[in-house]
C-alpha positions in Angstrom: 18.8 -25.3 -17.7 19.6 -23.5 -14.5 23.5 -23.0 -14.8 25.8 -21.9 -12.1 26.0 -18.1 -13.5 21.9 -18.4 -13.6 22.1 -19.1 -9.7 24.8 -16.7 -9.1 22.6 -13.8 -10.6 19.5 -14.9 -9.1 21.3 -15.3 -5.6 22.6 -11.9 -6.1 19.4 -10.4 -7.2 17.2 -11.8 -4.6 19.6 -11.2 -1.8 20.1 -7.6 -3.1 16.4 -6.9 -3.2 15.9 -8.4 0.6 18.4 -6.2 1.7 16.8 -3.3 0.4 13.7 -4.2 1.4 14.6 -4.9 5.1 16.5 -1.9 5.2 13.6 0.4 4.0 11.0 -1.2 6.3 13.3 -0.5 9.0 13.5 3.1 8.1 10.1 3.6 7.6 8.9 2.2 11.1 11.3 4.2 12.9 10.4 7.4 11.2 6.5 6.3 11.5 6.6 5.5 15.0 8.5 8.7 16.0 5.8 10.4 14.0 2.8 8.6 15.3 3.8 8.5 19.2 1.8 11.3 20.3 -1.0 9.9 18.7 -0.5 6.3 20.1 -0.4 7.7 23.1 -3.4 9.7 23.0 -5.5 6.9 22.3 -4.0 4.3 24.9 -1.8 2.2 22.4 1.5 1.2 23.5 3.9 0.7 20.9 4.4 -2.9 21.2 0.3 -3.3 20.8 1.3 -1.2 17.3 3.8 -3.4 16.4 1.6 -6.4 16.7 -1.7 -5.0 15.4 -0.7 -2.4 12.5 2.8 -2.4 11.4 2.8 -6.3 9.9 0.2 -5.1 7.6 1.6 -1.5 7.2 4.9 -3.4 6.0 2.6 -5.3 3.1 1.4 -2.4 2.2 5.1 -0.4 1.9 6.5 -3.2 0.4 4.4 -3.8 -2.3 4.1 0.0 -2.8 7.6 0.5 -3.4 8.1 -3.4 -4.9 9.4 -2.2 -8.7 11.6 0.5 -7.3 13.1 -1.5 -4.9 13.9 -3.9 -7.8 15.0 -1.1 -10.0 17.8 0.1 -7.4 18.5 -3.3 -6.6 19.5 -4.7 -10.2 21.5 -1.1 -10.8 23.3 -1.8 -7.5 24.9 -5.8 -7.7 25.0 -5.6 -11.7 27.0 -2.4 -11.8 29.2 -4.5 -9.3 29.4 -7.3 -11.5 30.1 -4.7 -14.3 32.9 -3.3 -12.5 34.4 -6.8 -11.3 34.3 -7.0 -15.2 32.0 -10.3 -14.1 29.6 -9.3 -17.3 32.7 -9.2 -19.8 33.8 -12.3 -18.8 30.4 -14.2 -19.3 29.5 -12.5 -22.4 33.2 -13.1 -23.8 32.9 -17.0 -22.9 30.2 -17.4 -25.6 26.8 -16.6 -24.2 25.1 -13.7 -25.3 23.7 -10.7 -23.6 19.9 -12.6 -24.2 21.4 -15.8 -22.5 22.7 -13.5 -19.8 19.4 -11.5 -19.1 17.6 -14.8 -18.5 18.4 -15.2 -14.6 17.1 -11.5 -14.7 13.7 -12.4 -16.2 13.0 -15.6 -14.7 13.3 -13.5 -10.7 11.4 -10.7 -12.1 8.4 -13.0 -13.5 8.7 -14.5 -9.8 8.4 -11.4 -8.3 5.9 -10.0 -10.6 3.4 -13.2 -10.4 3.6 -12.8 -6.4 2.8 -9.4 -6.5 0.0 -10.0 -8.9 -1.3 -12.1 -5.7 -0.6 -9.8 -3.1 -1.9 -6.7 -4.9 -5.3 -8.4 -6.1 -6.2 -10.3 -3.1 -3.8 -10.1 0.2 -2.9 -6.4 0.1 -6.8 -5.4 0.6 -7.2 -7.6 3.6 -4.0 -6.0 4.9 -5.5 -2.5 4.3 -8.6 -3.3 6.2 -6.2 -3.9 9.5 -4.4 -0.9 8.8 -7.0 1.2 8.5 -9.0 -0.1 11.0 -6.1 1.2 13.5 -5.1 4.4 11.8 -8.7 5.4 12.6 -8.5 4.3 16.2 -5.7 7.0 16.3 -6.8 9.9 14.7 -6.1 13.6 16.0 -8.8 15.2 17.5 -9.7 17.1 14.9 -9.3 14.5 12.3 -11.7 12.2 14.5 -14.4 14.6 14.5 -14.5 15.2 10.4 -14.4 11.2 10.1 -17.3 11.0 12.7 -19.5 13.6 11.4 -23.0 13.0 10.1 -23.4 13.1 6.5 -26.4 13.5 4.1 -27.0 10.6 1.6 -28.4 10.9 -1.9 -27.6 8.0 -3.9 -29.0 5.6 -7.1 -28.3 2.2 -5.7 -29.7 0.6 -8.8 -31.2 1.6 -12.4 -34.7 2.2 -11.1 -33.9 2.6 -7.0 -32.8 6.0 -5.4 -32.1 6.2 -1.7 -32.3 9.3 0.7 -31.0 9.8 4.0 -30.8 13.4 5.6 -28.2 12.5 8.5 -26.1 9.5 8.3 -23.3 8.6 10.8 -20.8 5.7 9.5 -19.6 4.8 12.6 -22.7 3.8 14.2 -24.2 3.0 10.8 -27.4 4.6 11.7 -29.0 7.5 9.9 -32.3 9.9 10.1 -35.1 11.3 7.6 -34.6 8.0 5.5 -36.6 7.8 2.1 -36.5 4.8 -0.6 -38.3 5.2 -4.0 -38.3 2.5 -6.6 -39.2 3.0 -10.4 -40.7 1.2 -13.1 -38.6 0.7 -16.5 -41.4 3.3 -17.8 -40.0 5.9 -14.8 -43.2 5.3 -12.8 -42.8 5.3 -9.0 -43.8 1.8 -8.0 -42.5 1.7 -4.2 -41.7 4.3 -1.4 -40.8 3.8 1.9 -40.4 6.5 4.5 -38.9 6.1 7.8 -37.6 8.2 11.0 -34.6 6.4 11.1 -32.5 3.6 9.5 -29.9 1.5 11.2 -28.0 -1.9 10.4 -28.1 -4.8 12.1 -25.1 -6.9 12.9 -27.2 -9.9 13.7 -28.8 -10.5 10.7 -27.5 -8.5 8.4 -30.4 -6.2 7.2 -31.5 -2.8 7.7 -33.9 -1.9 10.5 -36.6 0.8 9.5 -38.4 2.8 12.7 -41.7 4.6 12.3 -42.1 3.8 9.1 -44.7 4.2 6.0 -44.6 2.1 3.1 -46.8 2.3 -0.2 -47.1 0.3 -3.4 -48.0 1.7 -6.4 -49.1 -0.3 -9.7 -47.6 1.0 -12.9 -50.7 2.9 -14.0 -50.4 4.9 -10.8 -53.2 3.1 -8.7 -52.1 2.7 -5.2 -52.0 -0.9 -4.2 -51.1 -1.2 -0.7 -50.3 1.3 2.5 -48.4 0.4 5.4 -46.8 1.7 8.4 -45.6 0.7 11.6 -42.8 0.8 14.6 -40.5 -1.6 12.9 -39.6 -3.2 9.4 -36.8 -5.1 8.8 -35.7 -4.6 5.0 -33.0 -6.4 2.7 -31.3 -3.7 0.5 -28.7 -4.2 -2.4 -25.8 -2.4 -0.4 -23.8 -2.6 2.6 -23.3 0.6 5.1 -19.7 0.4 3.5 -21.0 0.7 -0.2 -24.2 3.5 1.0 -21.1 6.1 2.1 -18.1 4.8 1.0 -14.5 5.8 2.9 -12.6 7.7 0.4 -10.0 4.7 0.7 -12.3 2.2 0.6 -11.1 1.0 -2.9 -7.9 0.1 -1.6 -9.8 -2.4 1.2 -11.3 -4.5 -1.4 -10.4 -7.5 -3.2 -10.6 -7.3 -7.3 -13.8 -9.3 -7.6 -15.2 -6.8 -5.1 -13.8 -3.7 -6.3 -15.1 -4.7 -9.7 -18.2 -5.0 -8.9 -18.2 -2.1 -6.6 -17.3 0.4 -9.3 -20.1 -0.8 -11.2 -22.4 0.1 -8.4 -20.7 3.5 -7.9 -21.0 4.2 -12.1 -24.4 3.6 -11.9 -24.9 5.9 -8.8 -23.1 8.8 -10.9 -20.1 8.9 -7.9 -17.3 11.5 -8.9 -15.0 9.0 -7.3 -15.2 6.2 -10.2 -11.7 7.4 -11.8 -9.9 7.3 -8.1 -11.7 3.6 -8.0 -10.5 2.3 -11.8 -7.0 3.9 -10.9 -6.6 1.6 -7.9 -7.9 -1.4 -10.3 -5.9 -0.8 -12.8 -2.6 -0.2 -11.2 -3.0 -3.5 -9.2 -1.7 -5.3 -12.5 0.4 -2.5 -13.8 2.7 -2.2 -10.7 3.8 -5.5 -11.2 4.2 -5.4 -14.9 6.6 -2.5 -14.1 8.7 -5.0 -12.5 9.8 -6.4 -15.5 10.2 -3.5 -17.3 12.5 -1.7 -14.6 14.2 -5.2 -14.3 15.4 -4.8 -18.0 15.9 -1.2 -17.8 18.5 -1.3 -15.0 20.3 -4.3 -16.9 20.8 -2.3 -19.8 21.8 0.8 -18.0 24.4 -0.9 -15.9 26.1 -3.7 -17.8 28.1 -1.7 -19.7 31.3 -0.1 -17.8 31.1 3.8 -17.4 33.5 6.3 -16.2 32.3 7.0 -12.7 31.3 3.4 -12.1 28.7 2.3 -9.5 28.1 5.9 -8.1 27.2 7.3 -11.5 25.1 4.2 -12.0 23.0 4.4 -9.0 22.8 8.2 -9.8 21.1 7.6 -13.1 18.8 5.0 -11.3 17.7 7.1 -8.5 16.9 9.6 -10.9 14.8 7.6 -13.3 13.4 5.9 -9.8 12.3 9.5 -9.1 11.0 10.1 -13.0 8.7 6.9 -12.9 7.4 7.4 -9.3 6.7 11.3 -10.1 5.0 10.6 -13.7 2.7 7.8 -12.4 1.5 10.0 -9.3 0.9 13.1 -11.7 -1.1 11.0 -14.3 -3.0 9.7 -11.3 -4.3 13.3 -10.2 -5.1 14.5 -13.4 -7.1 10.9 -14.1 -9.2 11.5 -10.5 -9.9 15.1 -12.0 -11.2 13.0 -15.0 -9.0 14.7 -17.8 -7.9 11.5 -19.0 -9.0 7.9 -18.7 -7.7 5.9 -16.0 -6.2 3.2 -18.0 -4.1 5.8 -20.1 -3.2 7.3 -16.4 -2.2 3.9 -14.6 -0.3 2.4 -17.9 1.3 5.2 -19.9 4.2 5.5 -17.4 4.8 1.4 -18.3 4.3 2.2 -22.0 7.1 4.9 -22.0 9.6 3.2 -20.1 8.8 0.1 -22.0 9.7 1.5 -25.0 13.0 3.0 -23.4 13.9 -0.2 -22.0 13.5 -1.9 -25.1 15.4 0.3 -27.5 18.5 0.3 -24.7 18.1 -3.3 -24.3 18.5 -4.0 -27.7 21.5 -1.2 -28.2 23.2 -3.3 -25.4 22.4 -6.8 -26.9 23.9 -5.8 -30.4 26.5 -3.7 -28.9 
């Protein structure tokens, strides 16, 4: 049963968190608008347009990225105030155990965790698509030139299929010097297609090959058919985005799509697989961190200390910095292949979880 005290704590928790969130977003918006004002002007985009077409999605990204840290600082802040006002002592002295006192914290933390899980796995990828599309429009001259530059592709698209393109443009989704090869399970070439150029047709979602040459070979090495012509429409098992993935492509896919994409990239031998795995695992680890950091903040701020609110906030900001630093450092190490992605993403939660459990039990039985 939810009591008056539970409602009071829940109201304080959510109210403080929303205040911190609005404050952080306001600061981020001011800094980001000032930093990109010239880019918007060069691209012919007004501030009002950016506020409608970019910043709503930017806010979703920023709020979710910093959710666990905002939760930590919020709990430190309002619980410290309750402690300094002797409210915590009054509640626990009235017969309620510290475990019972913690229940509303757990309720809100679980609500935030579940909401964040849904956002991370499904809503945030959609928001990132919109955010990234706008960012591409406002790239500086040098950045735009690098983004638009044609690239060479040499890729394994399935266990038995290989694809080569001499020069491919991700903007026009067109390439020149195309070669496709398919092998049997015994590694015998069974099909080969060459073309002067290839492009993606949005109308019927197929690849169009111009000036093509195709041959089919039996497993015994006998040529079964030879074809050539001006135009050939071909269905392949990959989209243009998968053909030449962006560095940030993982963040634009929902979890089922990302899981399938990682499987394909592993098969192709991509060097970015660990980056994609980091993105996949952190979608769950970050929401779980909300619960851990809630109870860490509660354990640190529910005991009256000399220095009061200021000391608790200093401790909280230090812990938040250590959490962010360790998380980002381990992701970089994982991207280089030094440790497994799941270890890099979950290790901060494990370490802080153990510390939280020790401090929480120490506070509960004090």
